[in-house]
KEBAMAR-555014 format. One record per atom (N, C-alpha, C): residue number from 1; z, x, y; atom name. Coordinates in nm, 4 decimals. Layout:
REM residues N
  num        pz        px        py  atome
  NUM         Z         X         Y     CA
...
END
This chain:
REM residues 180
  num        pz        px        py  atome
    1    7.9778    0.6958    4.4958      N
    1    7.9151    0.8112    4.5590     CA
    1    7.7851    0.8440    4.4862      C
    2    7.6901    0.8898    4.5601      N
    2    7.5583    0.9229    4.5054     CA
    2    7.5673    1.0351    4.4028      C
    3    7.4916    1.0206    4.2956      N
    3    7.4770    1.1285    4.1973     CA
    3    7.3672    1.2211    4.2483      C
    4    7.3785    1.3496    4.2164      N
    4    7.2819    1.4493    4.2611     CA
    4    7.2027    1.4972    4.1403      C
    5    7.0696    1.4832    4.1485      N
    5    6.9796    1.5177    4.0390     CA
    5    6.8788    1.6212    4.0879      C
    6    6.8597    1.7258    4.0093      N
    6    6.7496    1.8193    4.0339     CA
    6    6.6397    1.7834    3.9369      C
    7    6.5224    1.7502    3.9899      N
    7    6.4091    1.7179    3.9031     CA
    7    6.2912    1.8075    3.9371      C
    8    6.2174    1.8444    3.8333      N
    8    6.1008    1.9298    3.8540     CA
    8    6.0067    1.9190    3.7352      C
    9    5.8789    1.9414    3.7612      N
    9    5.7805    1.9613    3.6555     CA
    9    5.7690    2.1121    3.6360      C
   10    5.7635    2.1555    3.5113      N
   10    5.7667    2.2979    3.4814     CA
   10    5.6654    2.3315    3.3728      C
   11    5.5969    2.4444    3.3879      N
   11    5.5093    2.4928    3.2814     CA
   11    5.5963    2.5377    3.1636      C
   12    5.5374    2.5474    3.0477      N
   12    5.6129    2.5870    2.9292     CA
   12    5.6780    2.7243    2.9459      C
   13    5.6181    2.8119    3.0281      N
   13    5.6770    2.9441    3.0488     CA
   13    5.7728    2.9487    3.1676      C
   14    5.8156    2.8325    3.2188      N
   14    5.9265    2.8276    3.3136     CA
   14    5.8939    2.8256    3.4608      C
   15    5.7686    2.7989    3.4987      N
   15    5.7316    2.7999    3.6401     CA
   15    5.7121    2.6575    3.6926      C
   16    5.7667    2.6311    3.8134      N
   16    5.7481    2.5003    3.8759     CA
   16    5.6362    2.5031    3.9798      C
   17    5.5943    2.6218    4.0168      N
   17    5.4799    2.6409    4.1063     CA
   17    5.4124    2.7709    4.0675      C
   18    5.2853    2.7787    4.0949      N
   18    5.2118    2.9009    4.0665     CA
   18    5.2367    3.0050    4.1753      C
   19    5.1664    3.1179    4.1689      N
   19    5.1805    3.2217    4.2709     CA
   19    5.1590    3.1650    4.4113      C
   20    5.2441    3.2070    4.5034      N
   20    5.2330    3.1608    4.6414     CA
   20    5.2726    3.0153    4.6604      C
   21    5.3391    2.9557    4.5605      N
   21    5.3802    2.8161    4.5702     CA
   21    5.2716    2.7164    4.5344      C
   22    5.1619    2.7639    4.4746      N
   22    5.0484    2.6780    4.4396     CA
   22    5.0899    2.5687    4.3420      C
   23    5.0604    2.4443    4.3779      N
   23    5.0915    2.3301    4.2920     CA
   23    4.9672    2.2681    4.2300      C
   24    4.8494    2.3239    4.2564      N
   24    4.7247    2.2670    4.2045     CA
   24    4.7233    2.2635    4.0517      C
   25    4.7966    2.3524    3.9862      N
   25    4.8015    2.3568    3.8401     CA
   25    4.8479    2.2244    3.7800      C
   26    4.9247    2.1483    3.8572      N
   26    4.9850    2.0263    3.8050     CA
   26    4.8885    1.9078    3.8017      C
   27    4.7909    1.9055    3.8905      N
   27    4.7019    1.7892    3.9057     CA
   27    4.6347    1.7445    3.7756      C
   28    4.5833    1.8343    3.6915      N
   28    4.5181    1.7874    3.5690     CA
   28    4.6141    1.7198    3.4702      C
   29    4.7436    1.7331    3.4933      N
   29    4.8428    1.6807    3.4002     CA
   29    4.9085    1.5523    3.4495      C
   30    4.8597    1.4996    3.5625      N
   30    4.9139    1.3731    3.6119     CA
   30    4.8729    1.2606    3.5191      C
   31    4.9564    1.1643    3.5100      N
   31    4.9296    1.0447    3.4314     CA
   31    5.0476    0.9521    3.4441      C
   32    5.0404    0.8370    3.3833      N
   32    5.1547    0.7458    3.3885     CA
   32    5.2807    0.8167    3.3388      C
   33    5.3901    0.8007    3.4115      N
   33    5.5137    0.8697    3.3760     CA
   33    5.6333    0.7781    3.4029      C
   34    5.6775    0.7037    3.3020      N
   34    5.7903    0.6125    3.3209     CA
   34    5.9184    0.6834    3.3662      C
   35    5.9401    0.8084    3.3228      N
   35    6.0590    0.8819    3.3671     CA
   35    6.0562    0.9055    3.5177      C
   36    5.9420    0.9498    3.5695      N
   36    5.9296    0.9732    3.7136     CA
   36    5.9422    0.8420    3.7900      C
   37    5.8834    0.7357    3.7368      N
   37    5.8935    0.6049    3.8023     CA
   37    6.0386    0.5586    3.8079      C
   38    6.1099    0.5772    3.6977      N
   38    6.2510    0.5364    3.6925     CA
   38    6.3349    0.6182    3.7904      C
   39    6.3119    0.7497    3.7958      N
   39    6.3873    0.8342    3.8885     CA
   39    6.3540    0.7983    4.0328      C
   40    6.2288    0.7724    4.0635      N
   40    6.1904    0.7323    4.1992     CA
   40    6.2615    0.6037    4.2391      C
   41    6.2703    0.5095    4.1471      N
   41    6.3359    0.3822    4.1768     CA
   41    6.4857    0.4003    4.2014      C
   42    6.5464    0.5001    4.1366      N
   42    6.6900    0.5270    4.1538     CA
   42    6.7201    0.6141    4.2747      C
   43    6.6191    0.6804    4.3314      N
   43    6.6402    0.7773    4.4384     CA
   43    6.6613    0.7083    4.5728      C
   44    6.7705    0.7462    4.6387      N
   44    6.8016    0.6926    4.7703     CA
   44    6.7757    0.7917    4.8814      C
   45    6.7709    0.9211    4.8481      N
   45    6.7430    1.0248    4.9481     CA
   45    6.6939    1.1502    4.8771      C
   46    6.6093    1.2251    4.9473      N
   46    6.5635    1.3551    4.8986     CA
   46    6.6382    1.4644    4.9732      C
   47    6.6809    1.5658    4.9005      N
   47    6.7356    1.6877    4.9595     CA
   47    6.6352    1.7961    4.9252      C
   48    6.5678    1.8467    5.0269      N
   48    6.4512    1.9317    5.0057     CA
   48    6.4694    2.0686    5.0693      C
   49    6.4274    2.1723    4.9982      N
   49    6.4277    2.3064    5.0536     CA
   49    6.3101    2.3258    5.1486      C
   50    6.3218    2.4224    5.2364      N
   50    6.2192    2.4457    5.3389     CA
   50    6.0841    2.4826    5.2786      C
   51    6.0836    2.5700    5.1769      N
   51    5.9549    2.6094    5.1170     CA
   51    5.8879    2.4903    5.0495      C
   52    5.9663    2.4060    4.9864      N
   52    5.9096    2.2866    4.9230     CA
   52    5.8574    2.1906    5.0293      C
   53    5.9326    2.1703    5.1359      N
   53    5.8918    2.0812    5.2444     CA
   53    5.7578    2.1245    5.3046      C
   54    5.7434    2.2546    5.3247      N
   54    5.6219    2.3058    5.3886     CA
   54    5.5169    2.3488    5.2872      C
   55    5.5466    2.3292    5.1591      N
   55    5.4625    2.3834    5.0528     CA
   55    5.3403    2.3015    5.0197      C
   56    5.2838    2.3387    4.9093      N
   56    5.1591    2.2838    4.8590     CA
   56    5.1853    2.1518    4.7865      C
   57    5.1141    2.0469    4.8232      N
   57    5.1202    1.9185    4.7535     CA
   57    4.9866    1.9004    4.6833      C
   58    4.9861    1.8901    4.5494      N
   58    4.8581    1.8763    4.4789     CA
   58    4.7840    1.7479    4.5160      C
   59    4.8533    1.6549    4.5810      N
   59    4.7910    1.5291    4.6229     CA
   59    4.7637    1.5236    4.7736      C
   60    4.7728    1.6373    4.8412      N
   60    4.7549    1.6398    4.9867     CA
   60    4.6224    1.5756    5.0260      C
   61    4.6303    1.4907    5.1283      N
   61    4.5104    1.4262    5.1797     CA
   61    4.4677    1.3026    5.1028      C
   62    4.5503    1.2602    5.0041      N
   62    4.5171    1.1406    4.9262     CA
   62    4.6290    1.0368    4.9430      C
   63    4.6081    0.9192    4.8873      N
   63    4.7113    0.8160    4.8902     CA
   63    4.8332    0.8550    4.8072      C
   64    4.8183    0.9524    4.7210      N
   64    4.9273    0.9960    4.6341     CA
   64    5.0064    1.1127    4.6924      C
   65    4.9827    1.1480    4.8182      N
   65    5.0542    1.2593    4.8809     CA
   65    5.2012    1.2243    4.8981      C
   66    5.2875    1.3205    4.8701      N
   66    5.4303    1.3018    4.8900     CA
   66    5.5071    1.2949    4.7596      C
   67    5.6362    1.2727    4.7740      N
   67    5.7249    1.2694    4.6575     CA
   67    5.6862    1.1576    4.5614      C
   68    5.6972    1.1895    4.4327      N
   68    5.6662    1.0948    4.3257     CA
   68    5.5259    1.0367    4.3416      C
   69    5.4310    1.1233    4.3702      N
   69    5.2918    1.0808    4.3812     CA
   69    5.2684    0.9822    4.4940      C
   70    5.3480    0.9955    4.6004      N
   70    5.3310    0.9102    4.7170     CA
   70    5.3933    0.7730    4.7035      C
   71    5.4637    0.7466    4.5931      N
   71    5.5224    0.6138    4.5723     CA
   71    5.6598    0.5995    4.6362      C
   72    5.7244    0.7103    4.6720      N
   72    5.8613    0.7048    4.7229     CA
   72    5.8622    0.7139    4.8750      C
   73    5.9434    0.6323    4.9368      N
   73    5.9683    0.6422    5.0803     CA
   73    6.1181    0.6333    5.1020      C
   74    6.1649    0.6998    5.2032      N
   74    6.3073    0.6969    5.2348     CA
   74    6.3466    0.8234    5.3076      C
   75    6.4764    0.8414    5.3287      N
   75    6.5244    0.9566    5.4043     CA
   75    6.5083    1.0876    5.3282      C
   76    6.4639    1.1886    5.4011      N
   76    6.4533    1.3242    5.3475     CA
   76    6.5374    1.4158    5.4345      C
   77    6.6229    1.4920    5.3709      N
   77    6.7046    1.5906    5.4392     CA
   77    6.6479    1.7266    5.3989      C
   78    6.6037    1.8045    5.4964      N
   78    6.5414    1.9345    5.4699     CA
   78    6.6364    2.0444    5.5166      C
   79    6.6722    2.1345    5.4245      N
   79    6.7614    2.2456    5.4557     CA
   79    6.6757    2.3644    5.4994      C
   80    6.6939    2.4046    5.6248      N
   80    6.6152    2.5152    5.6794     CA
   80    6.6837    2.5733    5.8034      C
   81    6.6554    2.6992    5.8289      N
   81    6.7018    2.7619    5.9531     CA
   81    6.5936    2.7544    6.0604      C
   82    6.4788    2.6963    6.0250      N
   82    6.3656    2.6854    6.1176     CA
   82    6.3106    2.5433    6.1161      C
   83    6.3814    2.4495    6.1817      N
   83    6.3365    2.3095    6.1794     CA
   83    6.2055    2.2892    6.2552      C
   84    6.1298    2.1905    6.2102      N
   84    6.0079    2.1529    6.2814     CA
   84    6.0472    2.0887    6.4135      C
   85    5.9727    2.1126    6.5200      N
   85    6.0089    2.0562    6.6502     CA
   85    5.9945    1.9038    6.6582      C
   86    5.9039    1.8467    6.5826      N
   86    5.8809    1.7018    6.5860     CA
   86    5.8705    1.6457    6.4445      C
   87    5.9851    1.6294    6.3766      N
   87    5.9795    1.5806    6.2387     CA
   87    5.9436    1.4326    6.2321      C
   88    5.8906    1.3878    6.1197      N
   88    5.8685    1.2443    6.1010     CA
   88    6.0013    1.1687    6.1133      C
   89    5.9942    1.0405    6.1384      N
   89    6.1133    0.9593    6.1647     CA
   89    6.2152    0.9618    6.0510      C
   90    6.1705    0.9704    5.9275      N
   90    6.2629    0.9648    5.8143     CA
   90    6.3065    1.1026    5.7637      C
   91    6.2834    1.2082    5.8440      N
   91    6.3174    1.3450    5.8049     CA
   91    6.4217    1.4011    5.9006      C
   92    6.5274    1.4597    5.8419      N
   92    6.6320    1.5251    5.9198     CA
   92    6.6412    1.6696    5.8742      C
   93    6.6418    1.7624    5.9678      N
   93    6.6569    1.9039    5.9366     CA
   93    6.8018    1.9447    5.9583      C
   94    6.8558    2.0215    5.8638      N
   94    6.9923    2.0718    5.8731     CA
   94    6.9922    2.2208    5.8424      C
   95    7.0971    2.2904    5.8856      N
   95    7.1024    2.4351    5.8702     CA
   95    7.1808    2.4863    5.7516      C
   96    7.2481    2.3967    5.6768      N
   96    7.3252    2.4446    5.5620     CA
   96    7.3127    2.3482    5.4443      C
   97    7.3320    2.4013    5.3253      N
   97    7.3256    2.3213    5.2039     CA
   97    7.4369    2.2167    5.2049      C
   98    7.5553    2.2579    5.2457      N
   98    7.6686    2.1642    5.2477     CA
   98    7.6416    2.0459    5.3412      C
   99    7.5906    2.0733    5.4595      N
   99    7.5580    1.9658    5.5528     CA
   99    7.4479    1.8766    5.4952      C
  100    7.3495    1.9385    5.4317      N
  100    7.2420    1.8622    5.3697     CA
  100    7.2929    1.7714    5.2597      C
  101    7.3817    1.8234    5.1748      N
  101    7.4400    1.7416    5.0682     CA
  101    7.5171    1.6233    5.1258      C
  102    7.5980    1.6481    5.2277      N
  102    7.6765    1.5401    5.2888     CA
  102    7.5859    1.4310    5.3452      C
  103    7.4828    1.4709    5.4210      N
  103    7.3918    1.3723    5.4802     CA
  103    7.3110    1.2984    5.3735      C
  104    7.2637    1.3708    5.2731      N
  104    7.1839    1.3073    5.1677     CA
  104    7.2685    1.2085    5.0877      C
  105    7.3920    1.2470    5.0561      N
  105    7.4799    1.1551    4.9823     CA
  105    7.5068    1.0285    5.0638      C
  106    7.5329    1.0454    5.1929      N
  106    7.5571    0.9290    5.2791     CA
  106    7.4328    0.8403    5.2856      C
  107    7.3160    0.9021    5.2979      N
  107    7.1908    0.8255    5.3074     CA
  107    7.1584    0.7543    5.1763      C
  108    7.1912    0.8168    5.0632      N
  108    7.1593    0.7589    4.9325     CA
  108    7.2530    0.6449    4.8950      C
  109    7.3731    0.6442    4.9491      N
  109    7.4698    0.5403    4.9144     CA
  109    7.5055    0.5470    4.7670      C
  110    7.4818    0.4387    4.6934      N
  110    7.5137    0.4372    4.5507     CA
  110    7.3929    0.4744    4.4648      C
  111    7.2875    0.5238    4.5289      N
  111    7.1682    0.5660    4.4557     CA
  111    7.1710    0.7180    4.4383      C
  112    7.0635    0.7759    4.3902      N
  112    7.0548    0.9183    4.3572     CA
  112    7.0064    1.0009    4.4755      C
  113    7.0636    1.1202    4.4900      N
  113    7.0078    1.2246    4.5756     CA
  113    6.9232    1.3107    4.4837      C
  114    6.7949    1.3237    4.5145      N
  114    6.7043    1.4028    4.4313     CA
  114    6.6739    1.5338    4.5031      C
  115    6.7075    1.6457    4.4388      N
  115    6.6815    1.7783    4.4949     CA
  115    6.5393    1.8196    4.4610      C
  116    6.4673    1.8665    4.5622      N
  116    6.3344    1.9236    4.5440     CA
  116    6.3375    2.0671    4.5961      C
  117    6.3137    2.1625    4.5069      N
  117    6.3111    2.3031    4.5460     CA
  117    6.4030    2.3863    4.4594      C
  118    6.3487    2.4906    4.4010      N
  118    6.4227    2.5738    4.3058     CA
  118    6.5397    2.6475    4.3691      C
  119    6.5203    2.7100    4.4839      N
  119    6.6285    2.7862    4.5452     CA
  119    6.7397    2.6933    4.5930      C
  120    6.7025    2.5796    4.6494      N
  120    6.8024    2.4819    4.6921     CA
  120    6.8809    2.4298    4.5723      C
  121    6.8140    2.4028    4.4615      N
  121    6.8825    2.3571    4.3410     CA
  121    6.9806    2.4626    4.2919      C
  122    6.9419    2.5884    4.2963      N
  122    7.0316    2.6974    4.2546     CA
  122    7.1567    2.6995    4.3428      C
  123    7.1369    2.6836    4.4733      N
  123    7.2510    2.6833    4.5646     CA
  123    7.3427    2.5629    4.5393      C
  124    7.2837    2.4474    4.5125      N
  124    7.3636    2.3281    4.4835     CA
  124    7.4403    2.3439    4.3525      C
  125    7.3788    2.4067    4.2530      N
  125    7.4499    2.4355    4.1275     CA
  125    7.5688    2.5276    4.1528      C
  126    7.5496    2.6295    4.2354      N
  126    7.6575    2.7229    4.2670     CA
  126    7.7749    2.6516    4.3344      C
  127    7.7455    2.5467    4.4091      N
  127    7.8500    2.4682    4.4748     CA
  127    7.9129    2.3647    4.3814      C
  128    7.8598    2.3520    4.2603      N
  128    7.9097    2.2519    4.1667     CA
  128    7.8689    2.1113    4.2047      C
  129    7.7588    2.0967    4.2777      N
  129    7.7180    1.9669    4.3331     CA
  129    7.6127    1.8937    4.2510      C
  130    7.5584    1.9553    4.1460      N
  130    7.4513    1.8918    4.0687     CA
  130    7.5111    1.8179    3.9489      C
  131    7.4753    1.6896    3.9360      N
  131    7.5244    1.6075    3.8258     CA
  131    7.4281    1.6053    3.7071      C
  132    7.2978    1.6056    3.7359      N
  132    7.1963    1.5960    3.6311     CA
  132    7.0777    1.6870    3.6637      C
  133    7.0073    1.7273    3.5587      N
  133    6.8825    1.8018    3.5724     CA
  133    6.7789    1.7326    3.4851      C
  134    6.6637    1.7023    3.5427      N
  134    6.5530    1.6419    3.4687     CA
  134    6.4326    1.7340    3.4821      C
  135    6.3852    1.7850    3.3696      N
  135    6.2730    1.8786    3.3702     CA
  135    6.1613    1.8220    3.2846      C
  136    6.0460    1.8015    3.3459      N
  136    5.9269    1.7590    3.2723     CA
  136    5.8472    1.8828    3.2375      C
  137    5.8417    1.9145    3.1089      N
  137    5.7705    2.0334    3.0626     CA
  137    5.6243    1.9958    3.0406      C
  138    5.5373    2.0690    3.1104      N
  138    5.3940    2.0418    3.1079     CA
  138    5.3280    2.1444    3.0151      C
  139    5.2355    2.1026    2.9290      N
  139    5.1755    2.1933    2.8308     CA
  139    5.0724    2.2881    2.8921      C
  140    5.1235    2.3853    2.9661      N
  140    5.0392    2.4884    3.0255     CA
  140    5.1250    2.6134    3.0430      C
  141    5.0630    2.7304    3.0363      N
  141    5.1300    2.8572    3.0645     CA
  141    5.0725    2.9120    3.1942      C
  142    5.1570    2.9287    3.2960      N
  142    5.1086    2.9781    3.4260     CA
  142    5.1131    3.1302    3.4361      C
  143    5.2111    3.1939    3.3726      N
  143    5.2181    3.3395    3.3732     CA
  143    5.2826    3.4016    3.4946      C
  144    5.2951    3.3269    3.6048      N
  144    5.3552    3.3817    3.7269     CA
  144    5.3800    3.2664    3.8229      C
  145    5.4671    3.2894    3.9186      N
  145    5.4919    3.1886    4.0203     CA
  145    5.6388    3.1716    4.0507      C
  146    5.6775    3.0486    4.0827      N
  146    5.8150    3.0148    4.1187     CA
  146    5.8839    2.9600    3.9940      C
  147    5.9895    3.0265    3.9523      N
  147    6.0622    2.9847    3.8325     CA
  147    6.1502    2.8629    3.8599      C
  148    6.1800    2.7870    3.7551      N
  148    6.2713    2.6739    3.7653     CA
  148    6.4035    2.7203    3.8259      C
  149    6.4574    2.8296    3.7730      N
  149    6.5749    2.8968    3.8284     CA
  149    6.5459    3.0453    3.8250      C
  150    6.5219    3.1051    3.9398      N
  150    6.4878    3.2469    3.9442     CA
  150    6.6053    3.3330    3.9004      C
  151    6.7194    3.3097    3.9627      N
  151    6.8376    3.3877    3.9284     CA
  151    6.9601    3.3038    3.9585      C
  152    7.0425    3.2857    3.8583      N
  152    7.1655    3.2114    3.8794     CA
  152    7.2808    3.3047    3.9146      C
  153    7.2523    3.4327    3.9349      N
  153    7.3547    3.5259    3.9796     CA
  153    7.4727    3.5385    3.8848      C
  154    7.4456    3.5330    3.7570      N
  154    7.5523    3.5477    3.6590     CA
  154    7.6231    3.4180    3.6238      C
  155    7.5858    3.3082    3.6887      N
  155    7.6480    3.1790    3.6563     CA
  155    7.6039    3.1319    3.5191      C
  156    7.6972    3.0802    3.4460      N
  156    7.6657    3.0148    3.3200     CA
  156    7.6991    2.8672    3.3396      C
  157    7.5992    2.7830    3.3283      N
  157    7.6153    2.6398    3.3505     CA
  157    7.5998    2.5689    3.2158      C
  158    7.7005    2.4935    3.1761      N
  158    7.6929    2.4186    3.0497     CA
  158    7.6250    2.2849    3.0754      C
  159    7.5317    2.2503    2.9878      N
  159    7.4562    2.1264    2.9996     CA
  159    7.4675    2.0472    2.8709      C
  160    7.4550    1.9159    2.8837      N
  160    7.4514    1.8279    2.7675     CA
  160    7.3257    1.7430    2.7770      C
  161    7.2401    1.7515    2.6755      N
  161    7.1179    1.6710    2.6796     CA
  161    7.1534    1.5241    2.6642      C
  162    7.1018    1.4433    2.7547      N
  162    7.1298    1.2998    2.7509     CA
  162    7.0084    1.2179    2.7097      C
  163    6.8905    1.2774    2.7248      N
  163    6.7692    1.2025    2.6902     CA
  163    6.6539    1.2996    2.6731      C
  164    6.5600    1.2614    2.5882      N
  164    6.4378    1.3367    2.5644     CA
  164    6.3262    1.2349    2.5478      C
  165    6.2234    1.2469    2.6319      N
  165    6.1099    1.1554    2.6207     CA
  165    5.9817    1.2361    2.6191      C
  166    5.8821    1.1854    2.5493      N
  166    5.7565    1.2575    2.5389     CA
  166    5.6377    1.1691    2.5694      C
  167    5.5436    1.2268    2.6395      N
  167    5.4157    1.1647    2.6705     CA
  167    5.3080    1.2651    2.6326      C
  168    5.1817    1.2245    2.6254      N
  168    5.0769    1.3210    2.5918     CA
  168    5.0674    1.4381    2.6904      C
  169    5.1039    1.4145    2.8170      N
  169    5.0865    1.5183    2.9184     CA
  169    5.2173    1.5836    2.9615      C
  170    5.3309    1.5431    2.9043      N
  170    5.4581    1.6028    2.9430     CA
  170    5.5691    1.5607    2.8473      C
  171    5.6719    1.6438    2.8411      N
  171    5.7949    1.6111    2.7701     CA
  171    5.9079    1.6270    2.8705      C
  172    5.9887    1.5233    2.8869      N
  172    6.0955    1.5295    2.9858     CA
  172    6.2303    1.5431    2.9175      C
  173    6.3050    1.6435    2.9633      N
  173    6.4392    1.6720    2.9156     CA
  173    6.5380    1.6348    3.0252      C
  174    6.6349    1.5517    2.9932      N
  174    6.7386    1.5104    3.0870     CA
  174    6.8709    1.5722    3.0418      C
  175    6.9397    1.6375    3.1358      N
  175    7.0679    1.7007    3.1045     CA
  175    7.1734    1.6552    3.2041      C
  176    7.2935    1.6395    3.1546      N
  176    7.4106    1.6199    3.2409     CA
  176    7.4753    1.7560    3.2566      C
  177    7.5135    1.7911    3.3790      N
  177    7.5831    1.9169    3.4029     CA
  177    7.7283    1.8960    3.3623      C
  178    7.7704    1.9734    3.2627      N
  178    7.9049    1.9596    3.2079     CA
  178    8.0044    2.0459    3.2850      C
  179    7.9629    2.1646    3.3230      N
  179    8.0521    2.2537    3.3967     CA
  179    8.0081    2.3972    3.3870      C
  180    8.0961    2.4825    3.4343      N
  180    8.0675    2.6251    3.4341     CA
  180    8.1538    2.6950    3.3340      C
END
């Protein structure tokens, strides 16, 4: 069965997007990233929240537009109550997190389901569906925006660090979700 991973780039002060979902802050920090390349190669399906799906891509309009700097292709399951009327061929809209998880796991097969979106990741954690969390900490302070986890609603999630890698433009922390 597919493992479920939440991955995100985050400012040192805990934001994955700036105010209004702005992702332009991330562009100056792009560079070779073996961790992202490895995760992209392991990913069999994306499970994406609606705000992330419709949000700001710092690579919009370039060859690098899309997940993993435009290098990843495959099925995307978008959880939303307002589906697009004409989605791209590899995109499926669903109305619940549970349905999205089921479809993404089936699509990923023995590969990884990668969650994109902070609120969706929080909901998946609440369901006990997240196996790993990978956070690339970027050396910048944003001061405001979308937090990695805005509110876990009193949940305490135990994590075990499995890997730590560092590059000049980011430090990536990998955690296994141990339990609640």
